[in-house]
Every structure is written in C-alpha cells, then in structure tokens.
N, C-alpha and C positions, 0 to 999 in steps of 0.2 A: 428611509434610513440609508446611509452610505454603505456601499458594498465594494469589495475588491475582487475582481475576477482574476484568478491566478491558476497557474498550472505547473506541474512537474512533468516535463516531456509529454504533455497532452492529457495527463490525468487531471482534469480541471474541476475546481470547486468554487463556490461562491463564499467569500470570506467576510466575516463581520467583526468589527472591533467591539467586543463585549467586555472590555476591561472594567466598565462601570456597572455591568449587570447583564446577565445572560438572557437570551431570547426565550420567551415562553412559547410553548407549542412548537418547538424547533423541528420536530419530526414532520408535522403538517406543513410548516413553512418550506422545509426541504423538498417535500413532494411537489409543492406548487411551483417553486422557483426553478427546480431542476428540469422542468419540461422544456425541451429544446425547440419546440414549435410555438408554444403559447406564453413563454416567459423567458428568463435570462438563459437558462440551460446550463447543465453541468452534471457532474457525477454525484453531487450532493452539496451540503453546506458545511462549513467549518467555522466555529466560533473561537476567536482569540480571547481568552478569559484570564482573570487574575488567579494567582495561585499562592497558597501559604507554604508550599514545599518546593517550588521551583520558580524560575523567572516568570514563566507564563504557563497557562494551561490550554490545551486544545480539546474541544468537543466536536466530533464529526458525526454527521447524519447522512446516510445513503439516500439515493434518489427515491427509494421506496418508503422513506421515513424512518427506517430502523437505525438505531445508533450503533456505530462501529467503535471498536476499542482502539484502533490504531490505523494510520495511513502513512506509509513511508514517503510517498510523494507529497502528501499534504503537510507532513511535519516540516519538510524543508521550506515550504511556503510560509508556514507559521513562523519559523525562525526569521525568514526574510521580512515578513510583515512586522513582527515585533521589533526588529532592528530598524527598519526604515521609518517606523512611526515613533521611534525614540524610546520605546519601553525597555529595550536591551541595549547596553553599551558594549563596545569591544567586539571580539571575534568569536566568542563562545556564548552559548545559550542553552539553558535547561528547560525542558518542556514536560509538564505533567500530562500523562495520558492515562486511559483506563488500563493500559498495559504497563504502567510504571513510568518512571522519569527517564527521559531520553536526553542525551547530551549531543549538541550540535557544534560543529566547527564551521563558522560562516566564512564564505569567500566573497570578497567585495571587489568592485571595479574601482578604477581610479577616482571616480566621483563618490565613492563611499557607499554605493548601492549594492546590496547583496545579490549575487548572480547565481550562486551555487552553495551547496552545503554538504558536509560529510557528517553522517549520523551514526552514532554508536547505537545499534539496534538491539543490543543485548544478545545473550546466548539463545540459540534455538531450543525449543522444547520438542523432544523426539518421542516421548512415551505415548503410546497409542491412545490410552484413556485420557491423557491430558490435552489431546489435540483440540477438542474431544472427538473421539470416534469409538466405534464398537470393536476396533482392533485392540489387542493386548500386546504387551511386551515393551521392552526398553526402546526398541526401534521398529518402525514399520517401513521396510525397504524392499522395493520390487515385489510387493504383495499383490495377489490377485483380487480383483474387485469386478463383479459383473454389473454392467450398466447398459440398459436397453438391449440386453441379449448378447452383448460382447464382453469378453473378459479382458480387462486392462491391468497392466502392472503399475501399481501406484506406490509412491513414497510420500509419507505424511510428515509435515513440519508445521509447527506453530511458531510464528514470530509475534506473538501477542494476539494473533488471530489465526484461524485454522486454514491450512493450505494442503491441497492434494495435487501432487506433481506427477504428470504423465509424460513420458518420453514418446514423441509422436513424429513420424517422418513427414507427412504431407500437411503442413500447416496452411497451405493455400486453399486446399479443397476441404479443409475441416469444417464441418457443420457445427460451429461452436455454439450457436444459439440453441440447437436441440440437445447436443451432448452436454454442454456446459450447464444448462438448466437441470438436466437429469442428475449430473454429479452434485450440484448445489443442494438439491432436495433429496438426495439418496438417504435411506434410513440408517446407513452406517454413520451419518454425521448428524447428531442430535441438534446442533446449533447451526446447521447448514455449513457449507464450505466454499472457499475460493479454489478454483481449479486452474492450474497452469499447464499448458501443452507446450512441450519443449523439444527443440531439435538441436542437437550438438552441431556446431559449425566449425570445428577445429579446436586447437589447443586453447583451453580456458575461454571459449566463446560459445554462447548459447543464443538461440533465437526463440522468442517466446510470444505466445498469445494467451490472454487471460480472460477468464470469466469470473467476475467478482460477485459475491453473494449480495443481493439487495440492489444491484446496479445493472449487471449484465456485462457484455464485453466492453472493456475500456482500452484506451490507447497505451496505458501503462499502469503498473501496480508495483510500488516499491517493496512492500513486504513480500509480494509474490516473487519478485526478482531475487530477494534474499533467500526465500524458501527454495527456489529453483537452484540457486548456486549451492546451497547446502545439500540438496538432493543429488546434484551432479557429483559432488564430492563423495557422498555416501555410496553412490553407484559406480565409483571409480572412473568417472568421465573427466573430472577436473581435479585440481590439486588444492588441498587445504593450505592456507597461508599465502596463496598466490591470488592476485587480482583477476577476477572473472568478469568479462564483459557480457552483459545480458542485453540483447537487442530486442526492443519492443516496437510496436507499431509507431509509437511517438518519439522514439529515440533510444539512446543507450544509457544504462546505469552501470556503475563499477562496483562490484561486490567483493569483499574479502572476508572469509571465515577464518579467524585466528584461533588460537587455543582457548581464548576467553570469551570472544564476542563476534558479532557480525557487523562489519562496517559497510555503509552504503554511501556512494557519492553520486550526486546528480544535480542538474540545474533546477533553479527556482525562478519562475518568471511571472511578472505582473502583465496581464493582458490589457486590462482597462479598469477604470473606476466609474461608478455610476450611483444613482439613487433609485430606490425601489420602495413602494408602499408595503409595509408589513401588516 
C-alpha cells in the first residue's frame, strides 16, 4: 500500500489515503510501522478518510497502537495531503476528528503545493474533571501535584486531548523519559496525559519539550503548544489575543488565544512517498 511520510516540524506520522476504505487493525499496524529501527518509523499512523460532515476525516493511532482524538501537527498534514491529492479545492479545508470538526486555512507555494496551515483548534477546556483529571473546579492553574516525590505546579488544559503544563527552568538537563512517563501514568489522570515542560523566553515566547502519551518525547506537539500558550496566559506570563511563539525541538509554532478560540499556525511537510506491505 502507498504511504506518505509527513511531518509538522518534526512530529512525523505515516499517512495513508483511506478515502475508499479505512485500514483494519490500524492499532497493530501503527505499532509495527512506527518502529524506527525495523520499519518505516514515526510517531504513529494517520488515515485520511471520507466524511459525511466535513471535507475529510482523520483517524490517528499512536506508536503504542492506541487511538488519539486529535493531533495539531498531524491535522495540518492531513489538510496538505487532502489538497495535494485533489480531494479538497481552494484554500480552506474542514477535517472531522474525534475532538470535533476543525477548520484549516491552507497556505500554498507558487506551484500550488500546501506548505503550511492555520488551524482553528477551538476553545480550550479548563474544567478539571473535563480534562479529565481528579482535580475539581472551573480552572486548574498552578496547582500542586506530587510526582516521584517532587511537588510540581501544574496547569491543566484540554485541546480535545489532555495536557498537563509544567513551567520548568532547566529543559536541557530534564530527565523527560523518567518524569514524563510518571506524569503520563499518574493516577490523577484516568486517561493518561500529555505533559509539556515550558520555559518562558521573553515576551510572548516559550521554549517547550513534550512527553506525549502513547509515544514518548516527540520533536513537536501542536495541541501541546496550544495548551502551553493557554497556560502561559492563565499564569500571567503571556497576553491573550497576542501571537505567542512556541519553540519546540523541531521548530516553531505560532499560537493565538482569542476570545473565542485558539489558532495554531505551522508548517506541513512531505518527506517522502513509498510502498509498504500491510
């Protein structure tokens, strides 16, 4: 079967054109193909599927085989693939996800190939029980959480998937494999959690490392960048309504939290095309 290896600033997935039918056993396929030593390698697989309520639908599976509700970097590549394959015409695209329908504004090169996209990610969910988590209240901001014997101040945000944002000074020496896994499986998060470690770098600029549930550390996480920008505003570090640059290991994303929604802007890149036995 033909596949498209694509990435949004290093957050790479294996994409399949499934407009005529979705893959069976997609979780097991994702586990096998995501192996970076014995297969194609990636953070998971994403299927471009037909939809009755939007232009296209995306289904994503993490490297451990679990299905995710939403991927910010992945959805930009879905918009690019749908446009470049001719399923979507013009500069806008709607994508059905398990977190609802998302609207994309596609940016194209002179040759008509999509290079980037601006995504309306929707309003963040801030209620503790809706993240979901064991925390209560309309907002969980700068709340104490003990992990591996250390108490961290956490801010919780859902962007269709759960995020725990921690402001952390030394991102270079951070043992993210140990700490990230402990956050992911913490009993406070019944569906596990993505964890962002953030260092403010000046006015409306953040540096970020991320541990994604089901995958581990990745070079970028779009929903995580959105959650981090929202958390920075809630903690008085950044300004609402202004563009916030989030610098990840794979590159930069531009995030704006308006009165109504969160917008994310970033690149969408095709790395290569190939064939694989399913």
